[in-house]
N, C-alpha and C positions, 0 to 999 in steps of 0.2 A: 307646581311641577314643570320639570324641565320637558319641552315639547318634545324633543327627540326621544327621550326615555320614555315619555309617556307614551309616544306612538309604536315604540319597540314593544314595550309591555302590552299594549292593546292587541298587537298581532299575535304574541305569545298565547294570550286568553283566548283569542279567537280561535285559533288552530287547536288548542287544548279542547274548546267546547265542540267544535266539529269531530274531533276525535271521541269525545263523550258520546256524541250524537250516534256517530257509527257503531259503538260498542252497545249502546241501548237500542240499535236498529230504528233510529228518528230519522223521518225524511230523508230515508234512504231511496234511490232511484234506479240501483243498478245491484245485481248479483253476480259476483264472480264463484264460479263452480270448478273446482279441482276434483279429482277422484277421490279425496278422502273427505272434502266437506265444502260448506258454500260461505261466501262472507258479503253480506250486506256492504254497501259503500254509495258514495255520491260521486255522479259523473263529472261534475265540475272539480272537484279535488283530485280525481284520479288523472283528470285531462291537464291541469296545472301541475300536477306532480310528475307525471312520466310520459314522456314522448309517444311511446307506444300507444297509452292509451287515448292521448290526444288526436293521435292520427286515427285509430280507431272511432271515435265518436265525432271527428268533424268532416270525415269522408263518406262517400256514397256506399259504406259496407252495411251489412245487415244488422250489426250491432248496434249502429247509429238509431235504430228504430226500435230495438228490443229492450227488455229490462234485464237481461241474463247474459253472460259472456262465458262461454265454456271452454274452460282452460284443462281439461282433464286427459286431453289428447297429447298435450304438449308438456316440456320438461319444468312444468310450474308445479310443486306441491304446495299442501297447506303447511307443512312445517317452514317454507320459504314466505309463502305468500303473506303469513299473518305478521310478520316481523316488516315486510315489505309494504304493508298497509299503514303501519304505525310510521314508518320513514315517510310516506307520502303525506300524511297528516301533519307529522310534528317534525319533520326532517332528522329524528335521531332514529338510531337503529343498534341492536345488540347483535354482536356476531360471536356465537358460542361453537364449541365444537358439534354440537347438534346439529346446526344449522348452516354452518359456513360453507360447506358444497353446494349444498340446495340455493343458498342465497347467490353464490357466484355463478350458478348457471343462470338462476332466474334474472339475474342483474343483466347479464349478457343478453339475454331473451328479451327483456324490456327495454334496453338501450338505457341504463342507468349508471354511467361512468363512476359516480361518486362511491355507490355501493359496492360495485365491482372492485374498485380499488381497495375500499375497507376489506372486503372480504379476501381479496388476495394477500393484502398483507397479513392477515390472519393465518392464512395457508402457508406463506413463507415463514412465518415465525414458528410454526408447527410441523416443518417438515421432518420426518423421520426416516430410517431405513425401511420400514415397513409400507410407507405412503409416498416415497420420493417417485417411484416410478409411475405410479398411479397420477400423482399431483403433476407430472411431467406431462404425461399424455392429456389430462384435463387443460392445462395450458395451452398446448397445440391445440386441441379441438377448439377452445374458445378465444384463441387469439390474445394471450396473455404473455407479454414478452417478459414483463418482471416475474412472474412465476415460473415461467421458463426458465430464466436464466438463474433463479435461486435454486431450482432443482438440478440443473446442470452441475452447478459448483458443490452441490451436496453429493449428487453421485459421484462426480469425480473424486472428491475428497473421500467417501467411504466406498471406495469402489469395491474393494474386498468384501464387506459385509453386505453390500446390495446384490453381489452375485450370488450370494447363498440363498437367494429369497425364491420363492415360486414366481412372483412376479417377474423376474428377470428370466428364469425358463421359459415364460410365456410371451416374451418379448418377439416382435416380426423382425423380418430380416432387415428393414430400414434402421429399426432402431438398436439392433444390436451392432449393426455396422457402425453406426454414429458413435455408439458408446465404445467399442473397442479401437477406433481410430482416433481418439482424443489425445492430444499432448499431454493434456492436463489431468488426467488419472493419476492418483496416488497409490502406487503399490510398491511392495517391498522389492519385487523384482519382475522382468517380464514373462517370468515363468507362469505367474499368477493371473495374467491375462490370458495365455495361451490355455490353461487349463479351464478358464471361464468359457472359452469358446467350446473346448471339448464338452462340456457339461451341457452347454445350450443345444449342439449338435445332438447329442446323445440323447436327449429328452424327447426327442421325434426325429430319430436318425433316418427313419426312411422317407421322410419328407424334406428333411433339411441337409442332407450329406451334399447335394447337389450346390449347395452354396458354399461349400467347405474352401475350395480352392479362392474364392474372391474374400472371405473370412480371413483366410491365413495369410494373405498378401498384407493386410491389415495389422498383423502382429510384427513388432520390431524383433525380428528374428535373430538380427545381427547383436542385439542386446542379452541374448539367452547365452549360458555358458556352453562351452562344447560339449562338457560330459552330458548334459540335460538333451542336448540336440540328438547327442549319439544314441541314449539310451531310452529316450522318452519320446521323441518327435518324429527321428527318421524310421523307426520300428512301428509308428502308429499304422493300422490298416487304411485310414482315412489317407494319410499321406502316400502309404503304399499304391493305392488305388489311382493316384492322378500323377502323370510325369511333371505337370507344371510342379506341383507341392513338391515332388521328389527334387527337383532342379533348384527351388527356392533353398531348401533345407540344406542341400549339399553345398550350395554357393556360399551359404553362411559358414559350414563347418570347415571349408579351405580358407577362411580368412587367417591370416598370418597376425595374431594380436602383436606380437614381438615386434614386428615391421612398421605399427602403425597404420595398417590398412584397416580403414574403418567401414562400417555398413554404410550402403547409400541412404539409409533412414535413419534420422537422428533418434536418439534415445528419449523416451518419454523425458519431460521436464522434471520429473521427480527422480529420474535416474540418471541425468547428464551430470559430469562431473562438475564441482564448484571451482571456480577461478578466483583469483585476487584481483581486485580493481580499486583503484584511487581515482575519487571524484575529486574534482577540483572547480572551484568557483572564482573565476578572476574577478579582479575592481575593474571599474569603466575603462575601457580603453578608447582612448580619444584620438582620433584623426581627422583629418580634412575631409575624409567621405562618411564615418560612420561613427556612430556612438552606440554601443553595444554591450551587454553582460553575456559572458559566454559560460556553458558548464560544459566540461569536458571530462572523459574517463580515461585513464592510462592502464593498460595492462602491462604489468613487469615482464610475465614470461613470453611476449610476443614484442615487447618494446614499441607498442602502437599506441597511438592517442585516437579516440572516436569523440564526435559531436553528440552530444545527449540534447535533450529539451532546454533551450535558453531560458534563462530567468527572465521573467514578463516586463520587470523595470530594470532600468539604469540603477546600479549600487555600487557602491565602494566604501572601504574601511568598515566592513561588517565582520560579523561572526558566522561561523560553520560549524556545525557538529552533526554527527550522525547517531542514531539510535535505532538498532535492527537495519530494517529496510527503509527506513526512513531519514531523510536530509532536512536539516533545518539552517534557514539563513536568518540573522539575527542582526535588526538594528541597522547602522551603519549610515550613510548618507544616499537617499534615494531622491534622484532628480534634483539634486542641489540642496535638500532639506535632511537634516537630522532626524532620524526616526527610531520610532519604538514599533516598529512592525516586526512579525515574526512569521515566515513561511515555512510551509513544509512541502517535500517533494517525496511522492511515493512511488517507488520503483516499480512496483505492481500495475499500476496504474499509467506511469509515466506523466504524471500531471502534478503542477505546482497548486496549491491551495492556500490561501490566507487564514492563519489561526488569530487567537485573541492576541491583542497588542500587549506588549510590556507596559509595565505601570510607568516607567521612566523612559526616555528617550536615550541611546548611547551611541557614540561615535569610538571607533577603535575598542570594542567591547573584548574581554575574555571570556570564553565559553567552553563549556565541557558538559559531558554526560557523567553523572553518577547517581546508582540506586535508580533508574528509570525516571530521572529528573534531569532537567536543563538547567545549569547553572550559570548566569552571567555576571560578571564582576568587573570592576574597573571601566573607565570610559575617558574620553577628553572632553574639555568644553564642560564639565560637571557630572554629577554623581560620580564621583572617582572612588568612592568609597562604599557605595551601594552593593548590596548583594539582591539581585533578583532570581526567581526560583520558578522555573515552568514545570508543570504537572501533565505531561501529554496524555495519559488517561483521562483527565478532566476538562483539559483545555484550558486551565486558570493560571495564573500568576499569583506569586505571594513574595513578601519581602523576608529576608533574613538579617542577621546582624550584621551590622556594617563592619568592613575590615577594618583591624587595627590601625594601618597605615592606608591612607587614601592612595590609590595608585593609579597614573595615566600609563597606557599602552602596556599593561601587566600581560602575564601568560597564566592561562589557566589549566589546570590539568586533573583528572581524576584517578585515583589508585585505591583500589580497595574500598576502606570505609572513609576516607579523606578526600577533600577537594583542597587542591594547592594554589596559591597566587604567589607566582615566582616574579621578582624583579619588577621593574617598570620605572617611572619617573615620578619623583615627588610631586604633588600637587603644590602650586605656588610659585617654588624656586627653580623648578626643572632640574633636580638633581637626580641622577641616574642611581637606582639602587641595587644593592645586591641581598637585600632582605628578602624573607619568604616567609610566609604563613599558612597554616592548615585550618580547614574547616571541618567542623565535626558535626553533620546533619542532625544525629540524634540530640547533641547537646545545644545545638544552635549557637556555637562559640567558635571564635578564632584564637589559635594559638601560634607565637612565633615558632620557626624552627630554624636550624643553623644558618648563617648567611652564606651566599656563593663566594666563590674565591673572586669574582670579577663582577662588578656593577652592569647591567645590562638591561635596557628596556626595548620592547618591541621583539623580544625573543620568540622561539618557538620550542613546543617539547612534545615529548612522547613518554608513555609510561610502558614499562617493561618487568613484568614480575614484580619484585620489589625495589625498583630502581626506576628514576625519573632522569631522562635524558635532556638535556638543554643545549641548544644550538644557536650561535650566533646572537645577533641582537645589535644594538647602537649604544654607544658608549660617549658619545659625543654628538654635537649636532650634524647631522648626515654623513658621520662615519661608521662604517660598519664593522662587526666584530667577525670574525672566523673560528674564534676559539669556541670549545664546548666543554662541558663538565657532566657529571653524572653524580646524583643523590641517592645515598642509600637510605631507604625509609627505616629500616632496621637499626641502623648506627647512627642514624643522624649527621651524616657527614657526607660533604662534598669533595669530589676528586675530578682533577682535571683529566682530559682524554684528548685523542689526536684532534686537531684542527679542521675544519672543512676545507676544500680548496678554494671556494669562493666566500669571502666576506658578505653577510648579508642581515638585514633585519626585515621585520614584517613579511616572512616566508611563510610557507605551509610545511607542517611536517606531519608523517604518519609511519606506522610501523606496518611491513608486510612481512611475513614470517619472522625472521630474526634480523632484518635489515631496518635501518632508518631511513626515509627518502625525504629529503627536503628539497622543495621546489619554489622557484621564483622569489621574489622580496625585492627590496631596495638595496643597491650596493652603496648609494650615496656617491660621495666625491672619489671614492677609492676602488670603483668597480664600474668597468665598461657595460655597453648592451650585451655583447656577445658573452661576457662570462655570466651575466644574469641568466641566460638560457641555459646554462649548465645545471644538472640535477646531481647533488652530493647525496651519495649512498654508503651508509656506514653499516660494516658486517660488525655485530656484536661481537660475535664468537672471535673473530681476527684482529679485531680492535683497528681497523683500517678503513679510511674512506676512499670511493671511486668516485670518478667524474666522467663515466663514458656514456650518460646519456643526456641527451638535448631536448629541451621544449621547443616545439616548432613555431613558438609565438613570443610575443615580449609580456611577462606576466608579473608585473611589480606586488600588487598586493594580490596574494594568492592563498586562498585557504582550501584545505584539503582535508579529506579522510579516507581511510581504507575499508572494504566492504569485502564479503565472499558472497559471490553470486552463481547461478547457473550461467553454462556459457551461453546458453540462448538468449540471455540478456543483452548481448551485442549484436544480434541479427536485427538489421534494419538500420544500424547506426552507421553513419558515414566516418571513414578513416579522415583523421586530418593529415593533409600534406605535408611533408617532410620540409 
């Protein structure tokens, strides 16, 4: 028998035998008494398993000399003490609906962090409309930040349902103030918050009316409609009886929405207008002073760039794609080494997180999202024909069928039900390709489509309705293209469109509204540095390119994507100097 294994088994058997002694009331030398019943136990086991009893039995307290500990006047019930004794003896505990709250309270009282954590996790998993306010109070009373945060998130998300409960009407002034002041509550309109305040005041108006002016100031009155203010708010007797309230409401009613005059209070996050932003991650910028990887966002309606949380590692020649509010960096060169790493950036938490690594390392990968999966195709220096598929919901990778034509520096784009691989460079002989093919995820098959009018590698593309627009690329070593073309999915035909102002390859492209934006890239021998800073913008309806936007830094290998976010996303971000 393995000595280590045997020792572990001996310990397991020993504690099981001690627990058996306890249940049979053998050799017990202490009795714990609750209001409901008494529990025989062993002092040494209690002292070893619980800091509270260790202190009780080893200090000069009366319990050191008696054979009974009276817990009947404390917040310890028989329903909680039974499972806790099992935990002291065996290290296991069963948390259920019938004992979770009592165990949570007792674990706090006895200073047992492991049990308190286990019970708090159960409470978090079982928060609902009927108990969230009670659990929030429980979390505050027993100092549990995890449960408190979870309750706050739930209350914010289900604000309307929660405010219909009796528990809400019984809240104290501090709780109601905190609740209606939150930026994060989710409501259809600000009027719903105001009506919840009126309901709370009316529940005990005689005592609560004095708080109304203070609480009304927590309402984002500027977010309410002029008609509602006029018909429902200014006429309310609570408002009419206080000059401060009248002034507050009248000031909001005088706002001229057409002039753009805004309330000094920002709307709740859920009510803020969404704006388009382009998030761009540049390749490694080398200078004599610094080596860094920047992540920046561009706001088209303001023509401003903002600094975001920088990527934690040096990265270049990588893939970049977005799914909902999550951004993904794929492979590339990390600190000089070709990588199979995948990182995710969550816009809500503003943090980068390392995810499961790819099955194969990739350089210059082509990446695109389609049907909630991330597809990675093509690469340089190996795995040129490989299709790797990432499933975000499971954080796992799998392989799909290889491309019909292995391609370096190809372009990937998803549209509807298919993934498209466009152009690139043939592995082996360096021939630039005009061929393209599409992948059907349901069949796991690649099918050739009509070839482009011009061979191109390192091109960029966007999808719009039933069309795919392809811009620029490289057609000879270090010679960039400015030509563009569009593919009709329905007719399987390519058609040339107007050329960009700046020839470029390895650029970033994205759609904002009905306009295509092309950023950065390499111009090769036929483009100078200042030209590379020009952003080409294509108006799909008018069929023309504009070049009146400038990137305020050099961005050769730039990858980007567009998102719609609440305007408060920009708060705290530093603007990039022009």
